[in-house]
MITIZA-688392 format. One record per residue (C-alpha): x, y, z; residue in one letter. Coordinates in steps of 0.25 Angstrom, whole numbers, plus 2048, in hexadecimal, padded with zeros to 3 digits. Layout:
<sites>
X,Y,Z,a
...
</sites>
This chain:
<sites>
7B3,84B,7F0,m
7A9,83E,7F1,d
7B4,836,7EA,t
7C1,831,7ED,p
7CC,83A,7EB,y
7DB,83D,7EB,i
7DF,84B,7F3,r
7EC,84F,7EC,i
7F5,854,7F9,e
7FD,860,7F2,d
7F1,866,7EC,t
7E5,861,7F4,g
7DF,85E,7E6,i
7D4,853,7E7,l
7D3,84A,7DB,v
7C7,83F,7DC,p
7CA,831,7D8,l
7C5,82C,7CB,r
7BB,81F,7CB,d
7C7,816,7C6,d
7D5,81C,7C6,i
7DC,828,7CA,t
7EB,82A,7C5,t
7F3,832,7CC,i
802,838,7C8,g
808,845,7C3,r
806,842,7B4,g
7FA,849,7AC,h
7ED,842,7AB,g
7ED,83C,7B8,v
7E2,83E,7C1,d
7EA,842,7CE,v
7F5,84A,7C9,r
800,84C,7D2,l
80B,856,7CE,d
817,851,7D5,d
824,84B,7D0,p
824,83F,7D8,s
816,83A,7D3,v
816,832,7C6,s
80E,837,7BA,r
805,82A,7BD,l
808,827,7CB,h
7FB,820,7D1,a
7ED,81D,7CF,e
7E1,81C,7DA,i
7D8,811,7D6,i
7C9,80F,7D8,r
7C2,802,7DA,r
7B4,803,7DE,g
7B5,809,7ED,p
7C5,805,7ED,y
7CF,80F,7EB,i
7DF,80C,7E9,y
7EC,812,7E3,i
7F5,80C,7DA,a
802,811,7D8,d
807,80F,7CA,l
816,80D,7CC,g
81A,818,7C3,l
820,822,7CE,s
82E,81F,7D6,r
826,826,7E3,h
81A,81C,7E2,g
80C,81E,7EA,t
80A,81E,7F9,r
7FD,81D,801,v
7FE,823,80F,n
80F,823,80D,g
80F,815,808,r
814,810,7FA,p
808,809,7F3,v
805,802,7E7,a
7F7,801,7E8,r
7EE,804,7F3,k
7E0,805,7F8,v
7DE,813,7FD,l
7D7,817,80A,d
7D1,826,80B,d
7DB,82F,80E,g
7E7,828,80A,d
7F2,831,807,v
7F8,82D,7F8,l
806,832,7F4,s
80C,831,7E6,f
81A,834,7E6,g
81A,842,7F0,s
80C,846,7EB,a
802,842,7F6,r
7F3,842,7F4,c
7E8,83C,7FD,k
7DC,832,7FA,i
7CE,836,800,e
7BF,833,7FE,g
7C0,825,7FF,i
7B3,821,806,p
7B6,81A,814,t
7AB,80E,811,e
7B5,80B,805,e
7C1,80A,80E,l
7BA,7FE,815,a
7B8,7F8,807,a
7C6,7FA,804,e
7CB,7F2,811,t
7C2,7E7,80E,e
7C6,7E6,7FF,l
7D6,7E7,805,r
7D2,7DB,810,r
7CB,7D3,804,a
7D8,7D3,7FB,a
7E1,7CF,803,a
7E7,7C1,800,p
7EA,7B5,80A,e
7F7,7B6,810,l
800,7AE,819,t
806,7B3,826,r
815,7B3,820,r
80E,7BB,814,e
807,7C5,81D,l
815,7C5,826,d
81C,7C8,819,v
812,7D3,814,l
813,7DB,823,i
822,7DB,822,s
822,7E0,813,l
817,7EC,817,c
81C,7EF,824,r
826,7FB,820,p
81B,801,817,a
813,801,822,l
81B,809,82B,s
81D,818,82C,d
82C,817,829,d
831,81D,81D,a
834,80F,816,f
826,80C,811,v
82A,801,807,t
827,7F3,809,p
830,7E9,80F,a
83A,7E2,806,t
83B,7D2,806,a
848,7D3,80D,r
842,7DB,819,e
836,7D2,81A,i
83F,7C7,81B,a
846,7CD,827,v
839,7D2,82E,d
833,7C3,82C,l
83F,7BD,82F,v
840,7B4,823,v
847,7B4,815,t
846,7BE,80A,e
842,7B3,800,a
836,7AD,808,a
832,7BC,809,v
832,7BE,7FA,k
82B,7B1,7F8,q
820,7B6,802,h
820,7C3,7FA,l
81E,7BC,7EC,l
811,7B5,7F2,r
80D,7C3,7F9,l
80E,7C9,7EA,y
805,7C0,7E5,q
7FA,7BE,7EF,k
7F9,7CE,7ED,f
7FA,7CE,7DE,r
808,7D7,7DE,v
80E,7D5,7D0,p
81C,7D4,7CD,e
823,7E2,7CB,g
829,7ED,7D3,p
825,7F2,7E3,n
81F,7E3,7E5,r
821,7E4,7F3,r
81B,7F3,7F6,p
80F,7EE,7EC,r
80D,7E2,7F5,l
80F,7EB,802,a
803,7F5,7FC,n
7FB,7EA,7FA,e
7FC,7E4,807,v
7FA,7F0,80E,i
7EE,7F5,805,a
7E7,7E8,808,l
7E9,7EA,817,g
7F0,7DE,819,l
7FA,7E6,820,v
7F9,7F3,827,r
801,7FA,832,p
7FE,7FC,840,l
7FB,809,846,a
808,80B,84C,d
811,80B,840,h
81D,80E,849,g
81C,7FF,84E,s
820,7FA,842,g
813,7F0,842,q
809,7EC,837,v
7FD,7E4,838,q
7F7,7DB,82E,h
7E8,7D9,82A,a
7E3,7D3,836,h
7E8,7DE,83F,g
7F4,7D5,846,v
801,7DD,849,p
80E,7D9,842,e
819,7DC,84B,q
827,7DF,844,p
830,7D1,845,l
83A,7D1,850,l
848,7CD,84E,d
84A,7BE,847,g
83B,7BB,84C,v
830,7B8,842,q
822,7BB,845,r
81A,7AE,848,s
80D,7AB,840,a
800,7AE,845,q
</sites>
């Protein structure tokens, strides 16, 4: 097949992506129909914009959408990514490698300017979602405050500014949406050894977990 496509795991059926929007769900009339009760009638969309392909969860399902095991609201896709809609699994294939390099450059160009403390907050926010543990939701404001040894009120102020910088609209799941955007842009990503609890930012500098009562000094 000479165009990007989805492979449905249970049946092995291949469904080519449309040139604009490919709909996914359990209902009749969608492009990729998944006969699974955990899938919403209209669950998600895969959108093509020129050479770029990303998935958007429509927020209509209790079970959500995951890419490679991690919950997403919106994420640029790479060739071979495993997509989970509820308990139904698919795989995206056929994205040319030269387009993947272009996607990386697009993400870097879209990243807003961040202060050192804002980056600290994002690293702490995303650390749970970048681990191999069962708990894959982003950290709460209270957990970030404990991690950074600051007040919860200060963390909430930083989060409000970050929502504005990353254009995350008001509404439910605002923290997960911010974390998804940050990870998709490549600003925070896991090190090879997930078990170490480390993550790194886009400049490749490892971020060690904070020790008791000690704040990380600015670099």
